[in-house]
N, C-alpha and C positions, 0 to 999 in steps of 0.2 A: 563403493556405492554403485549400484546398478539401477538406473531409472528406466531401462528399456521397457519393462512391463507397464510402467505408467504411460509411456509415450505411445504404446501400442493401442491402449484402450481409449485414448482421448479422441472421440469421434464427435464432431459437432453437427447437430441437426440444423435444419432450416428454422431460424428463430424469427419470432415477432415479439418485440419488447412489449410487455403488458403495461399499459398506461392507466392502470387503476390502482387504487390502494385498498381494495376490498379485504385483502388478507395481508397481514404483516408478519414476517418471520420473527419479529420481536417477541411473539408469543411462544416461540420454541425455547426449551430449556437450553442452557449453555452446555458445552461439551462435557460428557461423562467419559473420562479416559478408559473406564472399564468396558465401554461399548465400542471402542475403536475397531474398525476393520482396516487392515493394511491394504486392502484392495480398493479403498475409497480415497478420494482427495481429502487432505486435512489442511485447514487453514492454520498455519503456525505463525504466531505473533512473537517477536523477540522482546524479551524484557532486558533493560539495560539501565545503567546508572547515568545521571546527569549532574552537571556542576551547578552551583548556585543554590538559592533558596526559593522563597515564595515568588511566583511569577517567572521563575527560571527553571529549576529542576522540577517544580510542580506548580500547579495553579488551581484556582477554585473553579469547579465546573458544576454541572447540574446535580451531581451526586456527592459533592464535597471536594476535598483536596485530591487532585489527580496527578500521578506521576506522568511525565512526558510520554513514556513508552505506552501508556494506556489510553492515549487520546483516541476517541471513537470506539473504545472497547466497552462492553462486548457486543453491542447491538449491530455494529457495522458488519462483522463477520457472520453473525447469525443471519442477517438479511442476505448477504452475498452468497453464502453457501446454500441457502434456500433457493435463491434465484438461479444459481448454477444448476441445481436439480430441475428447476422448472423450465429453463431455457436451453439447456444443453443435455447431452447424454452423459455428462460427468456425474458420477455418483460421489456424494460427499458425506463426510462425517460432519454433522451439524455443529456450528459454533467454532470455538477457538481452542487450540492447544497453545499454552503459554510455555515458552522455553527460553533459557539463556543460551548464548552462543556456545558455552562450554558444556552444555548438556550432551551426554553421549547419545541421546536419542535423535539429535539433530540430523544425523546422517541418514535416518530412515525416511526423511521427507524432502521431496524435490523442490519445494517452494517455501520461502520465508518472507515475512512482511515486517517492516519497521515503520513506526509513525513518529513524527515530531522530533527529529534528532538534532535540533538546533543547539542544544546544550549537552548533547551526548558525550560520554566519556567511555572509551574502550581500553581496558588494560591489555597487557601483553598477551595473556592467555586468550582473551576474546579476539584479539587481532589474529593470532595464529589459527584459532578455530574457524573464524570466518573465511580466511584464506583457504584453509583446507576444504571447507564446505564448498566453496565456489570452484576450486580446482577439481573437485570430484563430481562435478555435474550439477550442483545446486544452483538455484536462481533466487535473487533478492529483489524485492520491490520496496522502495522507500518513498513515503508520502507525507504530505502536510507539514512542510516547513517553509518559512517565508522570509524573504529579504536576503541581502548579501551576507550579513554576518552569520546567519544560520546555514547558508550554503557553504561558507568558508569553513565553518566548524565541521560539517559533514565531510567535505572534500579532504580536509586535513586528516580526519580519522581514516578515510579510505587510502590516503597516501601512506599511512602507517601499515595498512593491511597489504597493499600491493602497489609499491612505488612506481612501477613501470606502466601500470594501467591508467589510462586517461579518460575522463568523461568527455562525451561529445553530444551535441544536439542531434536528436533523432529526427531525420528528415521526414517529410510528409509521405514520401514514397517508400519508406522502409516497410518490409513485410509485416512488422508488428502492427502497423496502422490499419491493416486490412485483413488480418488473419481470419476474422469472422465478419465484423462490421466495417464498412468503409468509412474511415474517419480521416479528416484532413488535418486535424490538430488535436492536441491534448486539451480537453475542456478545462476551464477555470471554474472551480467550485469553492465557495466561501462557506464558513460556518453559518448555519441557518439563522442564528441570532443576529449576525451582522447584516445578512440579507434583509431580515425583517425590519431592522432599524433604518436602513437607508437605501435598500434596493441595489446595493453594489455587489459585484461579483468577487471582490477581493477583500482580504482581511485588513483592518486598520493597522497602519505601521506601528502605532504606539503599543500594540499588544505583542510585538516581536522583538527579537534581540537587536540591540544597537551595536554599531551604527548600521543603518540601512538607508536606502535612498528615498524614504517616504513613500507616498502613494504611487509615484511613478515607478518605483522599484517593485511594489507589490502587484501592480497591474500586469507585469510581464511574466506569462507562464513559461516555464522551462520543462521540457520533456527530454531527459538526458539518459544516455546509455553508457555502459561500461563493458568493454570487451577484454577477454583474457589474452594471453600471448598467442593463442591459436586463432583469434578472431571471433570466438564464441561470445555472444551477448550473455553476460552473466548477471547483470543488474540493470534496473531502470530506476530513475528518480523522477517523481512528479513534484516539482518545486513551484512555489507560489500558487498552489492549488490544494484543496482538501478533498480528494476523490472519495475517500472513505466516508465523509459526511454525506455525500450523495447516497450512499447505501444506508447509513445509520438513520437518516431523517426522512427516508422515503415515504413513510406513512403519516407524517405530521402535517404536511401542507401540500395540496395538489399543485399549486403553482410552482413550488420548489421542486416537486417530483418531475413535473414536465420540463422545467428549465434545466435542472441539474442532474437528477437521478438517472434519467434515461441514458444520457451520455456517459455518466460515471460507470454504469453497468456495462455499457458497450465497450469502454476502454478496458475495464477489468477482465471481461471475457476475452478480448483480444490478447491482453498480456498473459493471462493464465494459459490460454490455448497455445500461444507461441512458446511460452516457457516449457511446457510439457511435451512439445513436439519437436523441439530443436536441441 
């Protein structure tokens, strides 16, 4: 896997985040694989299996029953890839490419995204595939899982993938925090329906895997990193926050946009730019 060509063309222009919702990329069709250009950034979302039943492996959302891997799909990536074209010099394939970890095409893409892995199950083939992907220069971002039990499940999966690699809290002075936009912390974003109900920035503990520490657990945002044996940052986790909802719901509520979406895009641009230039 050679990602040198990707890293050469990632040039960031001087941005100003747009604080209007005049146009929403949700109007853009989802990705047509036949129109792929290998010279453009592709947002790859990983499909995976989860344990449990209703409320665990899947849940009822706006469009019916949703598997955990599909949380915030497809609108989040449609909006993000459009914003990347608008705010940076990164050329993107619009929308999302859905792959499993064992798909042979995975090696062609330098960045992958997972959502809501609190009940995730990875078999031996998937564990080996993820380790190979990260060993060969790939980068993983995991988002939108809440509470201690969901973190424990995710951490246990990664221990099977790479037992020697340990998660650490990313400090505010890490280069990823200021690659493009100067951020002092990872923002907390809740699902828009919870914000509308009570104005809180965190998900209710009852909607997440038990046991957890209740509201005091959910309120604590964790921005964590994982380095390989050579010290390269190969993965980040945004825990107790739903960054992708900031992209998905940007056009639905001006207050939500101003409070959450602006910072959600800023963090995304920092992470993606860092991932493709290091």
